[in-house]
N, C-alpha and C positions, 0 to 999 in steps of 0.2 A: 504494500500500500504506500502511495506517495505522500509526502508531507501535505500537499494540497488536498488530497482526499481525506486525510485525517482532520485537517482544518474544517472542511465542509461537513464532515460527520459530527464534529464537536459543535459547530454552529447549529446544525439541525437538532442535536440533542438539547442544547441550551434553549432553543426556540420552543421545542415541544415540552420540556420539563422545567424550564426556568421560569422565574416570574416575568410578567409582562413589563415592557419598558414604556408603554403608553396606554392610555385608556380614554375612551369617550364615555362621559358620564353626565348625569343630570345634577344640577346644583340644587341641594336641599335647603341650605342656609349659608349666610355669609356673616362673618364677624370682621368688620372693617378695622376695629381697634387692634385686633391681633393679626390682621392681614391673612386670615385663613377662611376656609369654607368646608362644608361637608358635601361630599358627592355620593351619588348612588349610581352604580353601573347597571347594565341591562339585566344582570342576574339578581339584582336587589342587594348586592353587597355594598355596604357603606364604607366610605373612606373619610376618616376624620382628620382634622387639622391639615387639610391640603393647603399648601402655601399659595398666596397670591403674589408674593415677591420671592426672588430666589434665596435671599438670606434674611432670616428673621432676627436681625440684630437690634431692632428698635430704631435704626436709622431709616430714613425714608428717602427713596430716590425715584422709583417707578412702581406703580401699582395699577393693575387691571382688575376691576371689580365686576365680576359677571352678574347678570340678573338672575335672581332666584327663579328656578324653573327652566332655565336655558341649558343648552348642552355645551360642554367644554371639552377641550383636549388637554389631558393632564399627562405629564411625563414623570417617570420615577427619577429621583435624584440619586445619582451614582448607584451603588448597590445596596441602598438603604430602603426602609419602608416609607420614606418620605416622598410625597408627591407635590407637584407644582402645576398650577394652571398656566398654560402658555397661549391658549386661544379660546374664544367664546363666540357662540353664534349670536348672543345678545349681551351687550355691555351696559352696566348701570353707570359706571364711572371709570375714568382714566385719570390718574394723577401723577405729576412729576414734581420733585423737589430737588433743587440744586442750590446748596447753600441756603441763602435767605430768599431765594426766588421760588415761587410756587405757581403751578398751572394745573387747573382741574377742569376736565371736560365732563359735563353731564348733559342735561337738556339746555344748559347755558355754559358760557365760558367764564372762568375765573382766573385772572392773572394778578399776581401780587409780588412785589419786590420792595425791599427796604421799607417795609411797613406801609406801603401805598398799594391800593388796588386800582386796577384800570377802570372799573365801574365807578368808584368814588371820584377818580380824577375827571371822568367825563361828566358826572353829576356836577362837580364844582365848576367845570368849564361852562356848561350850559347855564348854570346859575349866574356866573359872571357875565355871560353874553346877555342874559335876560335883564340884568341890572345896568347894562350900558346906558350912558347918558351922552347925548350929542349936543355940543354947543355950536350955535350958529353965529355968524358974524354980528348979528344984532343982539347977541347975548341970550336969546331964548334957547330953551332946550326942546328937543323933539324926541319922540320915541322911535324905536325901530319899526319899519314898515313890514318886515318879514319875520316877526316874532313867531308867527304860526308855523313857519318852516322849521325854525329851531326847536319848537315844542314837538313837532312830528319827529325830528331827528332824535331828540332826547328819548322819546317813547320807543323808537326803533332800537336804540342802543340798550335800553332796559330789557328789551326782549332777547337780546343777544348776550349781554354780560350779567354776571352775578356778583 
């Protein structure tokens, strides 16, 4: 028997008798604080504490939060009994944190850095625009003629940003 044939036989043996390296399962529950979820496969077997992040160190970098009831692809982490979600057919939330910068995608977008959020900055901008006063050469003040357009823009930004 050649070394290549032995390798192929060992691969086949591991595939048939070893643990699965990936699994498609349904999400039963999600714990965002722990960055874990509970999955149930097609045979009804439950997988507890399935990771939503590769490393559960308490540090935050990237997290994909699947929707409860959706199907996910989970992979086994190394040769351990730990699993991690790598894809989902429905996502509840995606979050990124890099230093003091955060971005969260849900039904809206949230961007924050240095203690400022993009939504708050736009609110402040539209408030400042709404309070603008114009002085004419005769000294009289006049109001903006297109304030309705700015109000519409503010509403549109509120629909997008959180």
